[in-house]
C-alpha positions as a Markdown table, in Angstrom:
| # | Residue | x | y | z |
|---|---|---|---|---|
| 1 | Unk | 49.5 | 113.1 | 45.8 |
| 2 | Unk | 52.1 | 115.9 | 46.4 |
| 3 | Unk | 52.7 | 117.1 | 49.9 |
| 4 | Unk | 53.0 | 120.8 | 50.8 |
| 5 | Unk | 56.8 | 120.5 | 51.0 |
| 6 | Unk | 57.0 | 119.0 | 47.6 |
| 7 | Unk | 54.9 | 121.8 | 46.2 |
| 8 | Unk | 57.2 | 124.4 | 47.9 |
| 9 | Unk | 60.2 | 122.8 | 46.4 |
| 10 | Unk | 58.7 | 122.9 | 42.9 |
| 11 | Unk | 57.9 | 126.6 | 43.3 |
| 12 | Unk | 61.5 | 127.4 | 44.1 |
| 13 | Unk | 62.9 | 129.3 | 47.1 |
| 14 | Unk | 60.5 | 131.1 | 49.2 |
| 15 | Unk | 60.8 | 134.9 | 49.4 |
| 16 | Unk | 61.6 | 134.8 | 53.2 |
| 17 | Unk | 64.5 | 132.4 | 52.5 |
| 18 | Unk | 65.8 | 134.6 | 49.7 |
| 19 | Unk | 65.7 | 137.7 | 52.0 |
| 20 | Unk | 67.5 | 135.8 | 54.7 |
| 21 | Unk | 70.2 | 134.8 | 52.3 |
| 22 | Unk | 70.6 | 138.4 | 51.1 |
| 23 | Unk | 70.8 | 139.6 | 54.7 |
| 24 | Unk | 73.4 | 137.0 | 55.5 |
| 25 | Unk | 75.4 | 138.0 | 52.4 |
| 26 | Unk | 75.2 | 141.7 | 53.4 |
| 27 | Unk | 76.4 | 140.9 | 56.9 |
| 28 | Unk | 79.3 | 138.9 | 55.6 |
| 29 | Unk | 80.2 | 141.7 | 53.2 |
| 30 | Unk | 80.1 | 144.2 | 56.0 |
| 31 | Unk | 82.3 | 141.9 | 58.2 |
| 32 | Unk | 84.8 | 141.6 | 55.4 |
| 33 | Unk | 84.9 | 145.4 | 54.9 |
| 34 | Unk | 85.4 | 145.9 | 58.6 |
| 35 | Unk | 88.2 | 143.4 | 58.8 |
| 36 | Unk | 90.0 | 145.1 | 55.9 |
| 37 | Unk | 89.5 | 148.5 | 57.5 |
| 38 | Unk | 90.9 | 147.3 | 60.8 |
| 39 | Unk | 93.9 | 145.7 | 59.1 |
| 40 | Unk | 94.5 | 148.9 | 57.2 |
| 41 | Unk | 94.3 | 151.0 | 60.4 |
| 42 | Unk | 96.7 | 148.7 | 62.2 |
| 43 | Unk | 99.1 | 148.6 | 59.4 |
| 44 | Unk | 99.0 | 152.4 | 59.0 |
| 45 | Unk | 99.6 | 152.8 | 62.8 |
| 46 | Unk | 102.5 | 150.3 | 62.7 |
| 47 | Unk | 104.2 | 152.1 | 59.8 |
| 48 | Unk | 103.4 | 155.4 | 61.5 |
| 49 | Unk | 104.8 | 154.2 | 64.8 |
| 50 | Unk | 108.2 | 153.4 | 63.2 |
| 51 | Unk | 108.1 | 156.8 | 61.4 |
| 52 | Unk | 107.2 | 158.5 | 64.7 |
| 53 | Unk | 110.2 | 157.0 | 66.4 |
| 54 | Unk | 112.5 | 158.2 | 63.6 |
| 55 | Unk | 110.9 | 161.7 | 63.6 |
| 56 | Unk | 110.9 | 162.3 | 67.4 |
| 57 | Unk | 114.4 | 160.8 | 67.9 |
| 58 | Unk | 116.0 | 162.8 | 65.1 |
| 59 | Unk | 114.2 | 166.1 | 65.9 |
| 60 | Unk | 115.3 | 165.8 | 69.5 |
| 61 | Unk | 118.9 | 164.8 | 68.5 |
| 62 | Unk | 119.1 | 167.8 | 66.1 |
| 63 | Unk | 117.7 | 170.3 | 68.5 |
| 64 | Unk | 119.0 | 169.2 | 71.9 |
| 65 | Unk | 121.8 | 166.7 | 71.2 |
| 66 | Unk | 122.2 | 163.4 | 73.1 |
| 67 | Unk | 124.8 | 161.6 | 75.1 |
| 68 | Unk | 127.7 | 163.7 | 74.0 |
| 69 | Unk | 126.4 | 164.3 | 70.5 |
| 70 | Unk | 126.1 | 168.0 | 70.0 |
| 71 | Unk | 122.9 | 169.7 | 68.9 |
| 72 | Unk | 123.3 | 170.4 | 65.2 |
| 73 | Unk | 120.3 | 172.8 | 65.0 |
| 74 | Unk | 120.4 | 174.3 | 68.5 |
| 75 | Unk | 117.8 | 177.1 | 68.7 |
| 76 | Unk | 116.2 | 176.2 | 65.3 |
| 77 | Unk | 113.2 | 174.0 | 66.3 |
| 78 | Unk | 111.3 | 174.4 | 63.0 |
| 79 | Unk | 114.4 | 173.5 | 60.9 |
| 80 | Unk | 115.0 | 170.4 | 63.2 |
| 81 | Unk | 111.4 | 169.4 | 62.8 |
| 82 | Unk | 111.4 | 169.8 | 59.0 |
| 83 | Unk | 114.6 | 167.7 | 58.6 |
| 84 | Unk | 113.3 | 165.0 | 60.9 |
| 85 | Unk | 109.9 | 165.0 | 59.2 |
| 86 | Unk | 111.5 | 164.6 | 55.7 |
| 87 | Unk | 113.4 | 161.6 | 56.9 |
| 88 | Unk | 110.4 | 160.1 | 58.6 |
| 89 | Unk | 108.3 | 160.7 | 55.5 |
| 90 | Unk | 110.7 | 158.6 | 53.5 |
| 91 | Unk | 110.3 | 155.8 | 56.0 |
| 92 | Unk | 106.5 | 156.2 | 55.9 |
| 93 | Unk | 106.5 | 156.2 | 52.0 |
| 94 | Unk | 108.2 | 152.8 | 52.0 |
| 95 | Unk | 105.9 | 151.3 | 54.7 |
| 96 | Unk | 102.7 | 152.6 | 53.4 |
| 97 | Unk | 103.4 | 152.0 | 49.7 |
| 98 | Unk | 104.5 | 148.4 | 50.2 |
| 99 | Unk | 102.7 | 147.3 | 53.4 |
| 100 | Unk | 99.6 | 149.3 | 54.2 |
| 101 | Unk | 98.4 | 150.0 | 50.6 |
| 102 | Unk | 100.6 | 147.6 | 48.6 |
| 103 | Unk | 97.7 | 145.6 | 47.4 |
| 104 | Unk | 95.8 | 148.5 | 46.0 |
| 105 | Unk | 95.7 | 149.6 | 42.4 |
| 106 | Unk | 96.3 | 153.3 | 43.0 |
| 107 | Unk | 97.1 | 154.4 | 39.4 |
| 108 | Unk | 100.5 | 155.6 | 38.2 |
| 109 | Unk | 103.5 | 155.6 | 40.5 |
| 110 | Unk | 104.3 | 159.2 | 39.6 |
| 111 | Unk | 100.8 | 160.3 | 40.5 |
| 112 | Unk | 101.0 | 158.5 | 43.8 |
| 113 | Unk | 104.4 | 160.0 | 44.7 |
| 114 | Unk | 103.4 | 163.6 | 44.1 |
| 115 | Unk | 100.1 | 163.1 | 46.0 |
| 116 | Unk | 102.1 | 161.6 | 48.9 |
| 117 | Unk | 104.4 | 164.6 | 48.8 |
| 118 | Unk | 101.6 | 167.1 | 48.8 |
| 119 | Unk | 99.7 | 165.3 | 51.7 |
| 120 | Unk | 102.9 | 165.2 | 53.7 |
| 121 | Unk | 103.7 | 168.8 | 53.1 |
| 122 | Unk | 100.3 | 169.7 | 54.4 |
| 123 | Unk | 100.9 | 167.3 | 57.3 |
| 124 | Unk | 104.2 | 169.0 | 58.0 |
| 125 | Unk | 102.5 | 172.4 | 58.3 |
| 126 | Unk | 100.0 | 170.8 | 60.7 |
| 127 | Unk | 102.9 | 169.4 | 62.8 |
| 128 | Unk | 104.9 | 172.6 | 63.1 |
| 129 | Unk | 101.9 | 174.9 | 63.7 |
| 130 | Unk | 101.6 | 174.0 | 67.4 |
| 131 | Unk | 105.4 | 174.1 | 67.7 |
| 132 | Unk | 105.6 | 177.6 | 66.2 |
| 133 | Unk | 102.9 | 178.8 | 68.7 |
| 134 | Unk | 104.6 | 177.4 | 71.8 |
| 135 | Unk | 108.2 | 178.3 | 70.8 |
| 136 | Unk | 107.7 | 181.7 | 69.3 |
| 137 | Unk | 104.4 | 183.1 | 70.5 |
| 138 | Unk | 104.4 | 181.7 | 74.1 |
| 139 | Unk | 108.2 | 181.6 | 74.3 |
| 140 | Unk | 108.1 | 178.2 | 76.0 |
| 141 | Unk | 111.4 | 176.6 | 74.8 |
| 142 | Unk | 112.0 | 173.7 | 77.1 |
| 143 | Unk | 112.3 | 170.1 | 75.8 |
| 144 | Unk | 109.0 | 169.0 | 77.4 |
| 145 | Unk | 106.9 | 171.8 | 75.9 |
| 146 | Unk | 108.7 | 171.2 | 72.5 |
| 147 | Unk | 107.8 | 167.5 | 72.6 |
| 148 | Unk | 104.2 | 168.0 | 73.7 |
| 149 | Unk | 103.5 | 170.7 | 71.1 |
| 150 | Unk | 105.0 | 169.0 | 68.1 |
| 151 | Unk | 105.3 | 165.3 | 68.8 |
| 152 | Unk | 102.0 | 164.8 | 70.6 |
| 153 | Unk | 99.6 | 167.6 | 69.5 |
| 154 | Unk | 101.0 | 168.3 | 66.0 |
| 155 | Unk | 101.7 | 164.7 | 65.0 |
| 156 | Unk | 98.4 | 163.5 | 66.4 |
| 157 | Unk | 96.5 | 166.1 | 64.3 |
| 158 | Unk | 98.6 | 165.3 | 61.2 |
| 159 | Unk | 98.1 | 161.6 | 61.7 |
| 160 | Unk | 94.3 | 161.9 | 61.3 |
| 161 | Unk | 94.7 | 164.1 | 58.2 |
| 162 | Unk | 97.3 | 161.8 | 56.7 |
| 163 | Unk | 95.2 | 158.6 | 57.2 |
| 164 | Unk | 92.2 | 160.3 | 55.5 |
| 165 | Unk | 94.4 | 161.7 | 52.6 |
| 166 | Unk | 96.3 | 158.4 | 52.0 |
| 167 | Unk | 93.1 | 156.3 | 52.1 |
| 168 | Unk | 91.0 | 158.6 | 49.9 |
| 169 | Unk | 93.5 | 160.5 | 47.7 |
| 170 | Unk | 97.0 | 159.1 | 47.6 |
| 171 | Unk | 96.3 | 155.4 | 47.6 |
| 172 | Unk | 92.7 | 155.1 | 46.5 |
| 173 | Unk | 91.6 | 151.5 | 45.7 |
| 174 | Unk | 90.8 | 151.9 | 42.0 |
| 175 | Unk | 90.3 | 148.2 | 41.7 |
| 176 | Unk | 87.4 | 148.2 | 44.1 |
| 177 | Unk | 85.8 | 151.0 | 42.2 |
| 178 | Unk | 86.0 | 149.0 | 38.9 |
| 179 | Unk | 84.4 | 145.9 | 40.6 |
| 180 | Unk | 81.4 | 148.0 | 41.6 |
| 181 | Unk | 81.0 | 149.5 | 38.1 |
| 182 | Unk | 81.3 | 146.1 | 36.3 |
């Protein structure tokens, strides 16, 4: 005579067990996605930190000079910021393309480059907008105000925009989209 346990084994997995397995799989999937996202954010911030040092250092050097090095763009804060941003964008391209988003299938290299350029042109406008307001409208032209307006407020706002643009438009993960469709 069969016991209740043997009958349950013959009928296959119980619905409650299947639901628990599905819930565990969903939790594991969410955990994997969260870990990938955190890794992406940390990598983006690391690349951005290096680019930030290049940007801030070069813009201050060009505008104010340093330790006997004369200011090459004295009185031209927007020009100094544009030059330093272009150099830091080159650093950011290398870091983001090969470190942060290197494992993604983002499509053609040409498409990725022009999208990166457009996203950073918009980011540059976001960075210089607070600078233009403080330097030209408010006529606050000291190094502290310059650095707060452009290197804290402007870059902070641009960083949020760039993270969104890189993740969704410049370096989209087309491979993940194909996995969902298949």
